[in-house]
mmCIF file of the C-alpha atoms, coordinates in Angstrom:
data_MODEL
# 
_entry.id   MODEL 
# 
loop_
_atom_site.group_PDB 
_atom_site.id 
_atom_site.type_symbol 
_atom_site.label_atom_id 
_atom_site.label_alt_id 
_atom_site.label_comp_id 
_atom_site.label_asym_id 
_atom_site.label_entity_id 
_atom_site.label_seq_id 
_atom_site.pdbx_PDB_ins_code 
_atom_site.Cartn_x 
_atom_site.Cartn_y 
_atom_site.Cartn_z 
_atom_site.occupancy 
_atom_site.B_iso_or_equiv 
_atom_site.pdbx_formal_charge 
_atom_site.auth_seq_id 
_atom_site.auth_comp_id 
_atom_site.auth_asym_id 
_atom_site.auth_atom_id 
_atom_site.pdbx_PDB_model_num 
ATOM 1   C CA . MET A 1 1   ? -0.039  0.033   0.001   1.00 0.00 ? 1   MET A CA 1 
ATOM 2   C CA . GLN A 1 2   ? 1.258   3.380   -0.858  1.00 0.00 ? 2   GLN A CA 1 
ATOM 3   C CA . PRO A 1 3   ? 1.636   6.195   1.711   1.00 0.00 ? 3   PRO A CA 1 
ATOM 4   C CA . THR A 1 4   ? -0.780  9.048   1.473   1.00 0.00 ? 4   THR A CA 1 
ATOM 5   C CA . ASP A 1 5   ? 1.969   11.548  0.564   1.00 0.00 ? 5   ASP A CA 1 
ATOM 6   C CA . PHE A 1 6   ? 3.119   9.361   -2.363  1.00 0.00 ? 6   PHE A CA 1 
ATOM 7   C CA . THR A 1 7   ? 3.984   11.120  -5.586  1.00 0.00 ? 7   THR A CA 1 
ATOM 8   C CA . PRO A 1 8   ? 4.723   8.888   -8.501  1.00 0.00 ? 8   PRO A CA 1 
ATOM 9   C CA . PRO A 1 9   ? 8.211   9.500   -10.057 1.00 0.00 ? 9   PRO A CA 1 
ATOM 10  C CA . THR A 1 10  ? 8.231   11.738  -13.132 1.00 0.00 ? 10  THR A CA 1 
ATOM 11  C CA . SER A 1 11  ? 11.454  10.352  -14.433 1.00 0.00 ? 11  SER A CA 1 
ATOM 12  C CA . VAL A 1 12  ? 13.439  7.106   -14.212 1.00 0.00 ? 12  VAL A CA 1 
ATOM 13  C CA . ASP A 1 13  ? 15.893  8.581   -11.668 1.00 0.00 ? 13  ASP A CA 1 
ATOM 14  C CA . ASP A 1 14  ? 13.509  10.177  -9.175  1.00 0.00 ? 14  ASP A CA 1 
ATOM 15  C CA . GLN A 1 15  ? 12.996  7.263   -6.740  1.00 0.00 ? 15  GLN A CA 1 
ATOM 16  C CA . PRO A 1 16  ? 16.318  5.350   -6.409  1.00 0.00 ? 16  PRO A CA 1 
ATOM 17  C CA . GLU A 1 17  ? 15.664  4.104   -2.957  1.00 0.00 ? 17  GLU A CA 1 
ATOM 18  C CA . LEU A 1 18  ? 12.786  1.974   -4.442  1.00 0.00 ? 18  LEU A CA 1 
ATOM 19  C CA . GLY A 1 19  ? 14.912  0.471   -7.123  1.00 0.00 ? 19  GLY A CA 1 
ATOM 20  C CA . ASP A 1 20  ? 15.757  1.138   -10.709 1.00 0.00 ? 20  ASP A CA 1 
ATOM 21  C CA . ILE A 1 21  ? 13.336  1.916   -13.491 1.00 0.00 ? 21  ILE A CA 1 
ATOM 22  C CA . LYS A 1 22  ? 14.709  1.198   -16.905 1.00 0.00 ? 22  LYS A CA 1 
ATOM 23  C CA . ILE A 1 23  ? 12.958  1.616   -20.148 1.00 0.00 ? 23  ILE A CA 1 
ATOM 24  C CA . ASN A 1 24  ? 14.043  -0.677  -23.041 1.00 0.00 ? 24  ASN A CA 1 
ATOM 25  C CA . HIS A 1 25  ? 15.021  1.017   -26.197 1.00 0.00 ? 25  HIS A CA 1 
ATOM 26  C CA . THR A 1 26  ? 12.449  -1.092  -28.038 1.00 0.00 ? 26  THR A CA 1 
ATOM 27  C CA . VAL A 1 27  ? 9.702   0.664   -26.036 1.00 0.00 ? 27  VAL A CA 1 
ATOM 28  C CA . ILE A 1 28  ? 11.150  4.013   -27.007 1.00 0.00 ? 28  ILE A CA 1 
ATOM 29  C CA . ALA A 1 29  ? 11.147  2.872   -30.574 1.00 0.00 ? 29  ALA A CA 1 
ATOM 30  C CA . SER A 1 30  ? 7.472   1.837   -30.394 1.00 0.00 ? 30  SER A CA 1 
ATOM 31  C CA . ILE A 1 31  ? 6.638   5.349   -28.982 1.00 0.00 ? 31  ILE A CA 1 
ATOM 32  C CA . VAL A 1 32  ? 8.737   7.004   -31.841 1.00 0.00 ? 32  VAL A CA 1 
ATOM 33  C CA . ARG A 1 33  ? 6.836   4.941   -34.367 1.00 0.00 ? 33  ARG A CA 1 
ATOM 34  C CA . LEU A 1 34  ? 3.415   5.614   -32.999 1.00 0.00 ? 34  LEU A CA 1 
ATOM 35  C CA . ALA A 1 35  ? 4.040   9.249   -32.536 1.00 0.00 ? 35  ALA A CA 1 
ATOM 36  C CA . SER A 1 36  ? 5.334   9.616   -36.129 1.00 0.00 ? 36  SER A CA 1 
ATOM 37  C CA . LEU A 1 37  ? 2.281   7.800   -37.609 1.00 0.00 ? 37  LEU A CA 1 
ATOM 38  C CA . GLN A 1 38  ? -0.001  10.214  -36.037 1.00 0.00 ? 38  GLN A CA 1 
ATOM 39  C CA . VAL A 1 39  ? 1.579   13.240  -37.918 1.00 0.00 ? 39  VAL A CA 1 
ATOM 40  C CA . PRO A 1 40  ? -0.418  14.259  -40.958 1.00 0.00 ? 40  PRO A CA 1 
ATOM 41  C CA . GLY A 1 41  ? 1.619   13.556  -44.058 1.00 0.00 ? 41  GLY A CA 1 
ATOM 42  C CA . VAL A 1 42  ? 3.348   10.429  -42.720 1.00 0.00 ? 42  VAL A CA 1 
ATOM 43  C CA . ALA A 1 43  ? 2.448   7.443   -44.805 1.00 0.00 ? 43  ALA A CA 1 
ATOM 44  C CA . GLY A 1 44  ? 4.848   4.885   -42.968 1.00 0.00 ? 44  GLY A CA 1 
ATOM 45  C CA . VAL A 1 45  ? 7.827   4.336   -40.800 1.00 0.00 ? 45  VAL A CA 1 
ATOM 46  C CA . GLY A 1 46  ? 10.672  2.344   -42.066 1.00 0.00 ? 46  GLY A CA 1 
ATOM 47  C CA . GLY A 1 47  ? 10.483  0.310   -45.129 1.00 0.00 ? 47  GLY A CA 1 
ATOM 48  C CA . GLY A 1 48  ? 14.016  0.762   -46.533 1.00 0.00 ? 48  GLY A CA 1 
ATOM 49  C CA . ILE A 1 49  ? 15.881  -2.106  -47.832 1.00 0.00 ? 49  ILE A CA 1 
ATOM 50  C CA . VAL A 1 50  ? 18.293  -2.097  -45.041 1.00 0.00 ? 50  VAL A CA 1 
ATOM 51  C CA . ASP A 1 51  ? 15.446  -2.364  -42.520 1.00 0.00 ? 51  ASP A CA 1 
ATOM 52  C CA . GLY A 1 52  ? 13.994  -5.360  -44.627 1.00 0.00 ? 52  GLY A CA 1 
ATOM 53  C CA . ILE A 1 53  ? 17.355  -7.132  -44.521 1.00 0.00 ? 53  ILE A CA 1 
ATOM 54  C CA . THR A 1 54  ? 17.895  -6.411  -40.905 1.00 0.00 ? 54  THR A CA 1 
ATOM 55  C CA . GLU A 1 55  ? 14.480  -7.707  -39.988 1.00 0.00 ? 55  GLU A CA 1 
ATOM 56  C CA . ILE A 1 56  ? 15.072  -10.933 -41.773 1.00 0.00 ? 56  ILE A CA 1 
ATOM 57  C CA . PHE A 1 57  ? 18.449  -11.719 -40.330 1.00 0.00 ? 57  PHE A CA 1 
ATOM 58  C CA . ALA A 1 58  ? 18.177  -10.159 -36.886 1.00 0.00 ? 58  ALA A CA 1 
ATOM 59  C CA . LYS A 1 59  ? 14.609  -11.142 -36.405 1.00 0.00 ? 59  LYS A CA 1 
ATOM 60  C CA . ARG A 1 60  ? 13.645  -7.642  -35.268 1.00 0.00 ? 60  ARG A CA 1 
ATOM 61  C CA . GLU A 1 61  ? 10.077  -6.936  -34.552 1.00 0.00 ? 61  GLU A CA 1 
ATOM 62  C CA . ALA A 1 62  ? 8.338   -4.872  -37.387 1.00 0.00 ? 62  ALA A CA 1 
ATOM 63  C CA . ASP A 1 63  ? 7.272   -2.294  -34.698 1.00 0.00 ? 63  ASP A CA 1 
ATOM 64  C CA . HIS A 1 64  ? 10.946  -1.130  -34.499 1.00 0.00 ? 64  HIS A CA 1 
ATOM 65  C CA . ARG A 1 65  ? 11.747  -0.920  -38.261 1.00 0.00 ? 65  ARG A CA 1 
ATOM 66  C CA . GLY A 1 66  ? 12.879  2.474   -39.253 1.00 0.00 ? 66  GLY A CA 1 
ATOM 67  C CA . VAL A 1 67  ? 13.688  3.621   -35.792 1.00 0.00 ? 67  VAL A CA 1 
ATOM 68  C CA . ARG A 1 68  ? 17.010  3.690   -34.080 1.00 0.00 ? 68  ARG A CA 1 
ATOM 69  C CA . VAL A 1 69  ? 17.362  4.773   -30.368 1.00 0.00 ? 69  VAL A CA 1 
ATOM 70  C CA . ALA A 1 70  ? 20.631  5.537   -28.524 1.00 0.00 ? 70  ALA A CA 1 
ATOM 71  C CA . GLU A 1 71  ? 21.418  7.762   -25.385 1.00 0.00 ? 71  GLU A CA 1 
ATOM 72  C CA . ASN A 1 72  ? 24.052  10.343  -25.230 1.00 0.00 ? 72  ASN A CA 1 
ATOM 73  C CA . SER A 1 73  ? 26.622  10.849  -22.354 1.00 0.00 ? 73  SER A CA 1 
ATOM 74  C CA . GLU A 1 74  ? 24.043  12.878  -20.334 1.00 0.00 ? 74  GLU A CA 1 
ATOM 75  C CA . GLY A 1 75  ? 21.382  10.163  -20.709 1.00 0.00 ? 75  GLY A CA 1 
ATOM 76  C CA . ALA A 1 76  ? 19.205  12.065  -23.275 1.00 0.00 ? 76  ALA A CA 1 
ATOM 77  C CA . TYR A 1 77  ? 17.751  9.922   -26.235 1.00 0.00 ? 77  TYR A CA 1 
ATOM 78  C CA . VAL A 1 78  ? 19.192  10.346  -29.638 1.00 0.00 ? 78  VAL A CA 1 
ATOM 79  C CA . ILE A 1 79  ? 16.630  9.189   -32.191 1.00 0.00 ? 79  ILE A CA 1 
ATOM 80  C CA . GLU A 1 80  ? 16.715  8.373   -35.884 1.00 0.00 ? 80  GLU A CA 1 
ATOM 81  C CA . VAL A 1 81  ? 13.412  7.782   -37.722 1.00 0.00 ? 81  VAL A CA 1 
ATOM 82  C CA . ARG A 1 82  ? 12.993  6.917   -41.320 1.00 0.00 ? 82  ARG A CA 1 
ATOM 83  C CA . LEU A 1 83  ? 9.721   7.989   -42.902 1.00 0.00 ? 83  LEU A CA 1 
ATOM 84  C CA . ILE A 1 84  ? 7.608   7.315   -45.932 1.00 0.00 ? 84  ILE A CA 1 
ATOM 85  C CA . ILE A 1 85  ? 5.874   10.561  -46.816 1.00 0.00 ? 85  ILE A CA 1 
ATOM 86  C CA . ALA A 1 86  ? 2.381   10.803  -48.308 1.00 0.00 ? 86  ALA A CA 1 
ATOM 87  C CA . TYR A 1 87  ? 2.547   12.101  -51.930 1.00 0.00 ? 87  TYR A CA 1 
ATOM 88  C CA . GLY A 1 88  ? 1.608   15.820  -51.932 1.00 0.00 ? 88  GLY A CA 1 
ATOM 89  C CA . SER A 1 89  ? 2.642   16.590  -48.313 1.00 0.00 ? 89  SER A CA 1 
ATOM 90  C CA . GLU A 1 90  ? 5.203   19.242  -47.655 1.00 0.00 ? 90  GLU A CA 1 
ATOM 91  C CA . ILE A 1 91  ? 8.201   17.235  -46.704 1.00 0.00 ? 91  ILE A CA 1 
ATOM 92  C CA . GLY A 1 92  ? 10.024  19.846  -44.674 1.00 0.00 ? 92  GLY A CA 1 
ATOM 93  C CA . LYS A 1 93  ? 7.067   20.591  -42.462 1.00 0.00 ? 93  LYS A CA 1 
ATOM 94  C CA . THR A 1 94  ? 6.141   17.007  -42.134 1.00 0.00 ? 94  THR A CA 1 
ATOM 95  C CA . ALA A 1 95  ? 9.511   16.094  -40.909 1.00 0.00 ? 95  ALA A CA 1 
ATOM 96  C CA . TYR A 1 96  ? 9.553   19.039  -38.460 1.00 0.00 ? 96  TYR A CA 1 
ATOM 97  C CA . ASP A 1 97  ? 6.248   17.974  -37.183 1.00 0.00 ? 97  ASP A CA 1 
ATOM 98  C CA . VAL A 1 98  ? 7.361   14.467  -36.569 1.00 0.00 ? 98  VAL A CA 1 
ATOM 99  C CA . GLN A 1 99  ? 10.421  15.818  -34.574 1.00 0.00 ? 99  GLN A CA 1 
ATOM 100 C CA . LEU A 1 100 ? 8.110   17.867  -32.341 1.00 0.00 ? 100 LEU A CA 1 
ATOM 101 C CA . ALA A 1 101 ? 5.662   15.037  -31.896 1.00 0.00 ? 101 ALA A CA 1 
ATOM 102 C CA . VAL A 1 102 ? 8.284   12.464  -31.097 1.00 0.00 ? 102 VAL A CA 1 
ATOM 103 C CA . ARG A 1 103 ? 10.117  14.749  -28.711 1.00 0.00 ? 103 ARG A CA 1 
ATOM 104 C CA . LYS A 1 104 ? 6.817   15.793  -26.929 1.00 0.00 ? 104 LYS A CA 1 
ATOM 105 C CA . GLN A 1 105 ? 5.735   12.038  -26.509 1.00 0.00 ? 105 GLN A CA 1 
ATOM 106 C CA . ILE A 1 106 ? 9.087   10.820  -25.311 1.00 0.00 ? 106 ILE A CA 1 
ATOM 107 C CA . ILE A 1 107 ? 9.385   13.547  -22.688 1.00 0.00 ? 107 ILE A CA 1 
ATOM 108 C CA . ALA A 1 108 ? 5.736   13.004  -21.562 1.00 0.00 ? 108 ALA A CA 1 
ATOM 109 C CA . MET A 1 109 ? 5.867   9.345   -21.249 1.00 0.00 ? 109 MET A CA 1 
ATOM 110 C CA . THR A 1 110 ? 9.404   8.810   -19.835 1.00 0.00 ? 110 THR A CA 1 
ATOM 111 C CA . GLY A 1 111 ? 10.376  12.077  -18.322 1.00 0.00 ? 111 GLY A CA 1 
ATOM 112 C CA . GLN A 1 112 ? 13.731  11.727  -20.079 1.00 0.00 ? 112 GLN A CA 1 
ATOM 113 C CA . ASP A 1 113 ? 15.143  14.387  -22.322 1.00 0.00 ? 113 ASP A CA 1 
ATOM 114 C CA . VAL A 1 114 ? 15.539  13.971  -26.135 1.00 0.00 ? 114 VAL A CA 1 
ATOM 115 C CA . ALA A 1 115 ? 18.893  15.430  -27.531 1.00 0.00 ? 115 ALA A CA 1 
ATOM 116 C CA . LYS A 1 116 ? 17.779  15.143  -31.151 1.00 0.00 ? 116 LYS A CA 1 
ATOM 117 C CA . VAL A 1 117 ? 15.463  13.381  -33.558 1.00 0.00 ? 117 VAL A CA 1 
ATOM 118 C CA . ASP A 1 118 ? 16.886  12.945  -36.892 1.00 0.00 ? 118 ASP A CA 1 
ATOM 119 C CA . VAL A 1 119 ? 14.434  12.324  -39.598 1.00 0.00 ? 119 VAL A CA 1 
ATOM 120 C CA . ILE A 1 120 ? 15.397  10.533  -42.864 1.00 0.00 ? 120 ILE A CA 1 
ATOM 121 C CA . ILE A 1 121 ? 12.890  10.449  -45.719 1.00 0.00 ? 121 ILE A CA 1 
ATOM 122 C CA . GLU A 1 122 ? 12.955  6.995   -47.332 1.00 0.00 ? 122 GLU A CA 1 
ATOM 123 C CA . GLY A 1 123 ? 10.283  7.581   -49.939 1.00 0.00 ? 123 GLY A CA 1 
ATOM 124 C CA . VAL A 1 124 ? 7.062   8.788   -51.028 1.00 0.00 ? 124 VAL A CA 1 
ATOM 125 C CA . ARG A 1 125 ? 3.799   6.826   -51.431 1.00 0.00 ? 125 ARG A CA 1 
ATOM 126 C CA . LEU A 1 126 ? 0.568   7.513   -52.967 1.00 0.00 ? 126 LEU A CA 1 
ATOM 127 C CA . PRO A 1 127 ? -2.619  7.157   -50.810 1.00 0.00 ? 127 PRO A CA 1 
ATOM 128 C CA . GLY A 1 128 ? -3.708  3.526   -51.019 1.00 0.00 ? 128 GLY A CA 1 
ATOM 129 C CA . ASP A 1 129 ? -0.290  2.321   -52.295 1.00 0.00 ? 129 ASP A CA 1 
ATOM 130 C CA . ASN A 1 130 ? 0.187   0.131   -49.196 1.00 0.00 ? 130 ASN A CA 1 
ATOM 131 C CA . ALA A 1 131 ? -3.111  -1.648  -49.593 1.00 0.00 ? 131 ALA A CA 1 
ATOM 132 C CA . PRO A 1 132 ? -2.730  -5.235  -51.090 1.00 0.00 ? 132 PRO A CA 1 
ATOM 133 C CA . SER A 1 133 ? -5.753  -5.095  -53.279 1.00 0.00 ? 133 SER A CA 1 
ATOM 134 C CA . ALA A 1 134 ? -5.160  -1.423  -54.455 1.00 0.00 ? 134 ALA A CA 1 
ATOM 135 C CA . ALA A 1 135 ? -4.729  -2.643  -58.079 1.00 0.00 ? 135 ALA A CA 1 
ATOM 136 C CA . GLY A 1 136 ? -7.896  -4.608  -58.098 1.00 0.00 ? 136 GLY A CA 1 
ATOM 137 C CA . LYS A 1 137 ? -9.860  -1.636  -56.695 1.00 0.00 ? 137 LYS A CA 1 
ATOM 138 C CA . ALA A 1 138 ? -8.439  0.635   -59.283 1.00 0.00 ? 138 ALA A CA 1 
ATOM 139 C CA . ASP A 1 139 ? -9.885  -1.733  -62.035 1.00 0.00 ? 139 ASP A CA 1 
ATOM 140 C CA . GLU A 1 140 ? -13.152 -1.828  -60.212 1.00 0.00 ? 140 GLU A CA 1 
ATOM 141 C CA . ALA A 1 141 ? -13.490 1.809   -60.507 1.00 0.00 ? 141 ALA A CA 1 
ATOM 142 C CA . TRP A 1 142 ? -13.793 1.711   -64.364 1.00 0.00 ? 142 TRP A CA 1 
ATOM 143 C CA . PRO A 1 143 ? -17.038 0.356   -65.779 1.00 0.00 ? 143 PRO A CA 1 
ATOM 144 C CA . ASP A 1 144 ? -16.686 -2.818  -68.045 1.00 0.00 ? 144 ASP A CA 1 
ATOM 145 C CA . LEU A 1 145 ? -17.347 -1.342  -71.627 1.00 0.00 ? 145 LEU A CA 1 
ATOM 146 C CA . SER A 1 146 ? -16.480 -4.620  -73.404 1.00 0.00 ? 146 SER A CA 1 
ATOM 147 C CA . THR A 1 147 ? -19.292 -6.046  -75.418 1.00 0.00 ? 147 THR A CA 1 
ATOM 148 C CA . ASP A 1 148 ? -19.886 -9.800  -75.734 1.00 0.00 ? 148 ASP A CA 1 
ATOM 149 C CA . ALA A 1 149 ? -21.820 -9.884  -78.931 1.00 0.00 ? 149 ALA A CA 1 
# 
């Protein structure tokens, strides 16, 4: 049972007498991925050939593709995120919005500082390109004008 004057820690270092709280970098990568995908103009995270090969050989989970997390000497996160941008989106603004969103979510959820968020644009995608049946749906949009006489 918690004492009545208990205040939950706001950072991983606030309550050392109770034990350590450590956040795995895969958790941070998941936060980065989810925060990035919520930004308008982001069509995907990861998807580069290096990520695909790494996933095959290292058996990394798909949730962490396209995101690298490290910590600098002060313990602040150093993040790299690779994005697929939606066609027609302003790349610079979208990348900047991702940097802000990622930084805000990491600080809000962990209490740890973020030294930098590097954004690498891996590609551009048309809306619906990632749907497996997009080609079939495109064909359905056109009426069948063939005549079977």
